[in-house]
C-alpha positions as CSV (number, residue, x, y, z in Angstrom):
1,X,-0.1,0.1,-0.1
2,X,1.2,3.3,-1.0
3,X,0.0,7.1,0.4
4,X,1.4,10.1,-0.9
5,X,4.8,9.7,1.0
6,X,5.3,6.1,-0.4
7,X,5.4,2.6,1.2
8,X,2.8,2.3,4.2
9,X,5.1,-0.3,5.9
10,X,2.2,-0.8,8.6
11,X,0.1,-2.3,5.8
12,X,2.5,-4.7,4.9
13,X,2.5,-8.2,6.1
14,X,5.3,-10.9,6.6
15,X,4.5,-14.8,6.7
16,X,6.6,-17.7,7.9
17,X,5.7,-20.6,6.1
18,X,4.6,-23.9,7.6
19,X,4.0,-27.3,6.7
20,X,5.4,-27.9,3.3
21,X,7.6,-29.4,1.4
22,X,11.1,-26.7,1.0
23,X,10.8,-25.2,-2.4
24,X,7.3,-26.3,-2.9
25,X,6.4,-22.8,-4.3
26,X,2.7,-23.4,-5.1
27,X,2.0,-24.8,-1.9
28,X,3.8,-21.6,-0.3
29,X,1.9,-18.8,-2.6
30,X,-1.4,-20.7,-1.8
31,X,-0.6,-21.0,2.2
32,X,0.5,-16.7,2.3
33,X,-2.5,-16.0,-0.1
34,X,-5.1,-17.9,2.0
35,X,-3.7,-16.5,5.3
36,X,-3.6,-12.8,4.3
37,X,-6.9,-13.3,2.6
38,X,-8.5,-15.1,5.3
39,X,-7.6,-11.8,7.6
40,X,-9.2,-9.4,5.0
41,X,-12.3,-11.6,5.0
42,X,-12.8,-10.9,8.6
43,X,-12.0,-7.4,8.5
44,X,-8.4,-7.2,9.4
45,X,-6.5,-5.0,7.1
46,X,-7.4,-3.0,3.7
47,X,-7.7,-5.0,0.6
48,X,-4.7,-4.1,-1.8
49,X,-5.4,-1.8,-4.9
50,X,-2.8,-4.5,-6.8
51,X,-2.0,-7.9,-6.4
52,X,1.8,-8.4,-8.2
53,X,2.2,-12.2,-8.6
54,X,6.3,-13.0,-9.6
55,X,6.2,-16.4,-11.1
56,X,4.7,-18.5,-14.0
57,X,1.1,-19.9,-14.5
58,X,1.2,-22.3,-11.7
59,X,1.8,-19.3,-9.3
60,X,-0.7,-17.5,-11.2
61,X,-3.1,-20.3,-11.0
62,X,-2.5,-20.7,-7.0
63,X,-3.4,-16.8,-6.9
64,X,-6.7,-16.8,-8.9
65,X,-7.7,-20.3,-7.2
66,X,-7.6,-18.0,-3.4
67,X,-9.2,-14.8,-4.9
68,X,-12.4,-17.1,-6.4
69,X,-12.3,-18.9,-3.0
70,X,-12.8,-15.4,-1.1
71,X,-15.2,-14.3,-3.9
72,X,-13.0,-11.1,-4.6
73,X,-14.5,-10.7,-8.0
74,X,-11.7,-7.7,-8.9
75,X,-9.2,-10.3,-8.4
76,X,-10.6,-13.1,-9.9
77,X,-11.1,-11.5,-13.2
78,X,-7.4,-10.6,-13.6
79,X,-5.9,-11.3,-17.1
80,X,-3.2,-13.6,-17.5
81,X,-0.3,-11.7,-18.8
């Protein structure tokens, strides 16, 4: 998240990945997004204006799956680029 002064660090979240095999990028992506958007669904925090997925089709597929789970159409309708 950003404001007129730049990045708003208090809106950023960091997650420790738990219970997955090391190097499983797809499972890590799913876990982080699920945890983040579960918090947002409870009203904790702000929904980001943009979600950047660094990876290929596999990572994008995981992200879309979570966005659809939480019924966030603004993300579910994102186009593959």
